[in-house]
ZAFIKE-678631 format. One record per atom (N, C-alpha, C): z, x, y; residue number from 1; atom name; residue in one letter. Coordinates in pm, whole numbers. Layout:
+--------+--------+--------+-----+-------+--------+
|     zz |     xx |     yy | num | atome | residu |
+--------+--------+--------+-----+-------+--------+
|      Z |      X |      Y | NUM |    CA |      A |
...
+--------+--------+--------+-----+-------+--------+
//
This chain:
+--------+--------+--------+-----+-------+--------+
|     zz |     xx |     yy | num | atome | residu |
+--------+--------+--------+-----+-------+--------+
|   -603 |    865 |    513 |   1 |     N |      M |
|   -472 |    845 |    581 |   1 |    CA |      M |
|   -365 |    829 |    476 |   1 |     C |      M |
|   -257 |    900 |    494 |   2 |     N |      L |
|   -143 |    895 |    406 |   2 |    CA |      L |
|    -36 |    813 |    475 |   2 |     C |      L |
|     17 |    713 |    413 |   3 |     N |      I |
|    116 |    627 |    462 |   3 |    CA |      I |
|    244 |    625 |    365 |   3 |     C |      I |
|    350 |    688 |    414 |   4 |     N |      D |
|    468 |    702 |    334 |   4 |    CA |      D |
|    559 |    580 |    378 |   4 |     C |      D |
|    646 |    537 |    285 |   5 |     N |      E |
|    736 |    423 |    307 |   5 |    CA |      E |
|    656 |    289 |    335 |   5 |     C |      E |
|    561 |    268 |    266 |   6 |     N |      L |
|    478 |    145 |    286 |   6 |    CA |      L |
|    556 |     20 |    274 |   6 |     C |      L |
|    668 |     24 |    192 |   7 |     N |      D |
|    736 |    -95 |    181 |   7 |    CA |      D |
|    807 |   -136 |    310 |   7 |     C |      D |
|    820 |    -46 |    414 |   8 |     N |      Y |
|    878 |    -82 |    536 |   8 |    CA |      Y |
|    787 |   -145 |    631 |   8 |     C |      Y |
|    653 |   -149 |    585 |   9 |     N |      L |
|    562 |   -214 |    675 |   9 |    CA |      L |
|    537 |   -367 |    639 |   9 |     C |      L |
|    604 |   -407 |    528 |  10 |     N |      V |
|    589 |   -549 |    485 |  10 |    CA |      V |
|    653 |   -637 |    585 |  10 |     C |      V |
|    582 |   -731 |    635 |  11 |     N |      T |
|    636 |   -835 |    723 |  11 |    CA |      T |
|    620 |   -972 |    658 |  11 |     C |      T |
|    674 |  -1079 |    727 |  12 |     N |      K |
|    658 |  -1211 |    666 |  12 |    CA |      K |
|    513 |  -1256 |    646 |  12 |     C |      K |
|    429 |  -1223 |    743 |  13 |     N |      D |
|    280 |  -1256 |    737 |  13 |    CA |      D |
|    189 |  -1151 |    679 |  13 |     C |      D |
|    248 |  -1028 |    666 |  14 |     N |      E |
|    180 |   -911 |    613 |  14 |    CA |      E |
|     55 |   -877 |    684 |  14 |     C |      E |
|     39 |   -912 |    813 |  15 |     N |      Q |
|    -72 |   -887 |    894 |  15 |    CA |      Q |
|   -104 |   -735 |    908 |  15 |     C |      Q |
|      3 |   -652 |    927 |  16 |     N |      V |
|    -16 |   -505 |    948 |  16 |    CA |      V |
|    -88 |   -459 |    813 |  16 |     C |      V |
|    -31 |   -486 |    703 |  17 |     N |      L |
|    -79 |   -434 |    569 |  17 |    CA |      L |
|   -223 |   -481 |    547 |  17 |     C |      L |
|   -239 |   -606 |    572 |  18 |     N |      Y |
|   -375 |   -671 |    544 |  18 |    CA |      Y |
|   -471 |   -599 |    636 |  18 |     C |      Y |
|   -448 |   -578 |    754 |  19 |     N |      N |
|   -543 |   -502 |    847 |  19 |    CA |      N |
|   -569 |   -367 |    806 |  19 |     C |      N |
|   -464 |   -292 |    762 |  20 |     N |      L |
|   -487 |   -158 |    713 |  20 |    CA |      L |
|   -584 |   -150 |    598 |  20 |     C |      L |
|   -560 |   -235 |    501 |  21 |     N |      F |
|   -640 |   -242 |    377 |  21 |    CA |      F |
|   -781 |   -289 |    405 |  21 |     C |      F |
|   -787 |   -375 |    495 |  22 |     N |      E |
|   -915 |   -447 |    537 |  22 |    CA |      E |
|  -1005 |   -344 |    592 |  22 |     C |      E |
|   -961 |   -246 |    673 |  23 |     N |      W |
|  -1039 |   -155 |    730 |  23 |    CA |      W |
|  -1112 |    -66 |    635 |  23 |     C |      W |
|  -1060 |    -48 |    515 |  24 |     N |      T |
|  -1123 |     31 |    416 |  24 |    CA |      T |
|  -1236 |    -48 |    342 |  24 |     C |      T |
|  -1245 |   -176 |    361 |  25 |     N |      Q |
|  -1346 |   -255 |    295 |  25 |    CA |      Q |
|  -1473 |   -261 |    362 |  25 |     C |      Q |
|  -1479 |   -228 |    488 |  26 |     N |      D |
|  -1617 |   -228 |    562 |  26 |    CA |      D |
|  -1711 |   -130 |    499 |  26 |     C |      D |
|  -1833 |   -173 |    482 |  27 |     N |      K |
|  -1924 |    -90 |    409 |  27 |    CA |      K |
|  -1960 |     42 |    471 |  27 |     C |      K |
|  -1927 |     62 |    598 |  28 |     N |      H |
|  -1948 |    185 |    678 |  28 |    CA |      H |
|  -1834 |    266 |    697 |  28 |     C |      H |
|  -1714 |    218 |    647 |  29 |     N |      S |
|  -1593 |    283 |    668 |  29 |    CA |      S |
|  -1572 |    404 |    568 |  29 |     C |      S |
|  -1520 |    510 |    633 |  30 |     N |      K |
|  -1486 |    632 |    552 |  30 |    CA |      K |
|  -1347 |    647 |    538 |  30 |     C |      K |
|  -1268 |    549 |    565 |  31 |     N |      L |
|  -1123 |    544 |    563 |  31 |    CA |      L |
|  -1073 |    527 |    423 |  31 |     C |      L |
|   -984 |    624 |    383 |  32 |     N |      V |
|   -932 |    616 |    249 |  32 |    CA |      V |
|   -775 |    607 |    282 |  32 |     C |      V |
|   -709 |    513 |    217 |  33 |     N |      L |
|   -556 |    511 |    230 |  33 |    CA |      L |
|   -492 |    555 |    102 |  33 |     C |      L |
|   -403 |    636 |    119 |  34 |     N |      I |
|   -310 |    671 |     12 |  34 |    CA |      I |
|   -173 |    632 |     55 |  34 |     C |      I |
|   -107 |    551 |    -22 |  35 |     N |      T |
|     21 |    489 |     27 |  35 |    CA |      T |
|    133 |    533 |    -75 |  35 |     C |      T |
|    250 |    537 |    -13 |  36 |     N |      I |
|    366 |    581 |    -99 |  36 |    CA |      I |
|    472 |    474 |    -66 |  36 |     C |      I |
|    529 |    419 |   -164 |  37 |     N |      A |
|    639 |    323 |   -164 |  37 |    CA |      A |
|    757 |    353 |   -251 |  37 |     C |      A |
|    876 |    328 |   -211 |  38 |     N |      N |
|    992 |    341 |   -300 |  38 |    CA |      N |
|   1007 |    234 |   -399 |  38 |     C |      N |
|    935 |    114 |   -378 |  39 |     N |      T |
|    951 |     -2 |   -470 |  39 |    CA |      T |
|    827 |      1 |   -560 |  39 |     C |      T |
|    860 |     16 |   -687 |  40 |     N |      L |
|    750 |     24 |   -789 |  40 |    CA |      L |
|    677 |   -118 |   -794 |  40 |     C |      L |
|    738 |   -228 |   -772 |  41 |     N |      N |
|    684 |   -358 |   -784 |  41 |    CA |      N |
|    630 |   -412 |   -660 |  41 |     C |      N |
|    617 |   -326 |   -561 |  42 |     N |      L |
|    567 |   -377 |   -430 |  42 |    CA |      L |
|    433 |   -462 |   -437 |  42 |     C |      L |
|    336 |   -423 |   -513 |  43 |     N |      P |
|    214 |   -511 |   -520 |  43 |    CA |      P |
|    255 |   -663 |   -570 |  43 |     C |      P |
|    343 |   -663 |   -665 |  44 |     N |      E |
|    372 |   -798 |   -718 |  44 |    CA |      E |
|    452 |   -883 |   -611 |  44 |     C |      E |
|    502 |   -818 |   -502 |  45 |     N |      K |
|    579 |   -888 |   -403 |  45 |    CA |      K |
|    489 |   -938 |   -293 |  45 |     C |      K |
|    372 |   -885 |   -281 |  46 |     N |      L |
|    272 |   -915 |   -175 |  46 |    CA |      L |
|    205 |  -1043 |   -200 |  46 |     C |      L |
|    150 |  -1100 |    -89 |  47 |     N |      K |
|     63 |  -1219 |    -98 |  47 |    CA |      K |
|    -71 |  -1187 |   -162 |  47 |     C |      K |
|   -128 |  -1286 |   -216 |  48 |     N |      Q |
|   -255 |  -1260 |   -289 |  48 |    CA |      Q |
|   -369 |  -1209 |   -188 |  48 |     C |      Q |
|   -360 |  -1255 |    -69 |  49 |     N |      R |
|   -454 |  -1221 |     40 |  49 |    CA |      R |
|   -451 |  -1077 |     66 |  49 |     C |      R |
|   -331 |  -1018 |     77 |  50 |     N |      T |
|   -315 |   -872 |    100 |  50 |    CA |      T |
|   -342 |   -796 |    -28 |  50 |     C |      T |
|   -291 |   -844 |   -133 |  51 |     N |      L |
|   -313 |   -775 |   -267 |  51 |    CA |      L |
|   -463 |   -763 |   -297 |  51 |     C |      L |
|   -550 |   -851 |   -263 |  52 |     N |      S |
|   -688 |   -849 |   -292 |  52 |    CA |      S |
|   -758 |   -737 |   -204 |  52 |     C |      S |
|   -694 |   -676 |   -112 |  53 |     N |      R |
|   -752 |   -569 |    -31 |  53 |    CA |      R |
|   -710 |   -425 |    -89 |  53 |     C |      R |
|   -606 |   -438 |   -173 |  54 |     N |      M |
|   -553 |   -308 |   -228 |  54 |    CA |      M |
|   -619 |   -267 |   -351 |  54 |     C |      M |
|   -625 |   -137 |   -377 |  55 |     N |      G |
|   -661 |    -88 |   -512 |  55 |    CA |      G |
|   -538 |   -105 |   -602 |  55 |     C |      G |
|   -553 |    -79 |   -731 |  56 |     N |      N |
|   -439 |    -94 |   -822 |  56 |    CA |      N |
|   -411 |     34 |   -898 |  56 |     C |      N |
|   -433 |    147 |   -838 |  57 |     N |      K |
|   -403 |    271 |   -902 |  57 |    CA |      K |
|   -259 |    306 |   -861 |  57 |     C |      K |
|   -171 |    322 |   -961 |  58 |     N |      R |
|    -30 |    367 |   -937 |  58 |    CA |      R |
|     -3 |    498 |  -1010 |  58 |     C |      R |
|     66 |    576 |   -946 |  59 |     N |      I |
|    119 |    713 |  -1005 |  59 |    CA |      I |
|    265 |    710 |   -984 |  59 |     C |      I |
|    344 |    668 |  -1084 |  60 |     N |      P |
|    486 |    672 |  -1072 |  60 |    CA |      P |
|    538 |    823 |  -1082 |  60 |     C |      P |
|    638 |    849 |   -999 |  61 |     N |      F |
|    706 |    977 |   -999 |  61 |    CA |      F |
|    857 |    963 |  -1035 |  61 |     C |      F |
|    907 |   1055 |  -1101 |  62 |     N |      R |
|   1042 |   1046 |  -1133 |  62 |    CA |      R |
|   1133 |   1079 |  -1006 |  62 |     C |      R |
|   1248 |   1034 |  -1010 |  63 |     N |      S |
|   1343 |   1065 |   -902 |  63 |    CA |      S |
|   1374 |   1205 |   -899 |  63 |     C |      S |
|   1406 |   1250 |   -779 |  64 |     N |      Y |
|   1450 |   1397 |   -768 |  64 |    CA |      Y |
|   1596 |   1402 |   -821 |  64 |     C |      Y |
|   1615 |   1508 |   -893 |  65 |     N |      I |
|   1744 |   1535 |   -959 |  65 |    CA |      I |
|   1788 |   1672 |   -917 |  65 |     C |      I |
|   1908 |   1688 |   -853 |  66 |     N |      K |
|   1954 |   1820 |   -812 |  66 |    CA |      K |
|   1989 |   1899 |   -944 |  66 |     C |      K |
|   1934 |   2018 |   -950 |  67 |     N |      S |
|   1968 |   2105 |  -1074 |  67 |    CA |      S |
|   2095 |   2181 |  -1060 |  67 |     C |      S |
+--------+--------+--------+-----+-------+--------+
//
Protein backbone atom coordinates (compact mmCIF):
# COMPACT_ATOMS: atom_id res chain seq x y z
CA UNK A 1 0.00 0.00 0.00
CA UNK A 2 1.32 3.44 -0.91
CA UNK A 3 0.30 6.31 1.34
CA UNK A 4 1.14 9.82 0.18
CA UNK A 5 0.99 12.83 2.52
CA UNK A 6 1.48 10.66 5.61
CA UNK A 7 2.07 13.78 7.68
CA UNK A 8 -1.63 14.66 7.25
CA UNK A 9 -2.64 11.46 9.05
CA UNK A 10 -0.89 12.48 12.27
CA UNK A 11 -3.40 13.08 15.06
CA UNK A 12 -2.98 13.79 18.74
CA UNK A 13 -3.20 10.11 19.75
CA UNK A 14 -1.68 8.79 16.47
CA UNK A 15 -4.13 5.88 16.51
CA UNK A 16 -4.59 5.75 12.73
CA UNK A 17 -0.84 5.65 12.09
CA UNK A 18 -0.27 3.12 14.83
CA UNK A 19 -2.97 0.81 13.43
CA UNK A 20 -1.62 1.06 9.88
CA UNK A 21 1.89 0.11 10.94
CA UNK A 22 0.65 -2.49 13.42
CA UNK A 23 -1.10 -4.41 10.63
CA UNK A 24 2.28 -5.00 8.99
CA UNK A 25 3.63 -6.61 12.18
CA UNK A 26 1.34 -9.65 12.18
CA UNK A 27 3.33 -12.76 11.28
CA UNK A 28 0.79 -13.74 8.61
CA UNK A 29 0.49 -10.24 7.15
CA UNK A 30 1.53 -9.65 3.57
CA UNK A 31 0.92 -5.92 3.86
CA UNK A 32 3.81 -3.64 2.93
CA UNK A 33 3.49 0.08 3.52
CA UNK A 34 5.38 2.65 1.52
CA UNK A 35 4.74 6.10 2.86
CA UNK A 36 5.55 9.56 1.57
CA UNK A 37 5.66 12.67 3.72
CA UNK A 38 6.62 16.26 3.03
CA UNK A 39 8.22 16.50 6.46
CA UNK A 40 11.72 14.99 6.66
CA UNK A 41 11.68 14.85 10.44
CA UNK A 42 8.26 13.23 10.76
CA UNK A 43 9.57 10.14 12.62
CA UNK A 44 11.20 12.37 15.23
CA UNK A 45 7.84 14.05 15.85
CA UNK A 46 5.97 10.79 16.50
CA UNK A 47 5.40 9.08 19.82
CA UNK A 48 7.66 6.15 20.62
CA UNK A 49 4.68 3.79 20.51
CA UNK A 50 4.03 4.62 16.84
CA UNK A 51 7.68 4.91 15.93
CA UNK A 52 8.34 1.39 17.21
CA UNK A 53 6.05 0.03 14.48
CA UNK A 54 7.73 1.91 11.63
CA UNK A 55 10.77 0.93 9.64
CA UNK A 56 13.53 3.48 9.44
CA UNK A 57 14.39 3.52 5.75
CA UNK A 58 14.38 7.05 4.34
CA UNK A 59 14.91 8.10 0.76
CA UNK A 60 15.05 11.90 0.54
CA UNK A 61 14.17 13.52 -2.78
CA UNK A 62 15.09 17.00 -3.92
CA UNK A 63 12.35 19.55 -4.46
CA UNK A 64 11.04 19.94 -7.97
CA UNK A 65 12.49 22.95 -9.75
CA UNK A 66 10.97 24.41 -12.86
CA UNK A 67 13.59 24.46 -15.63
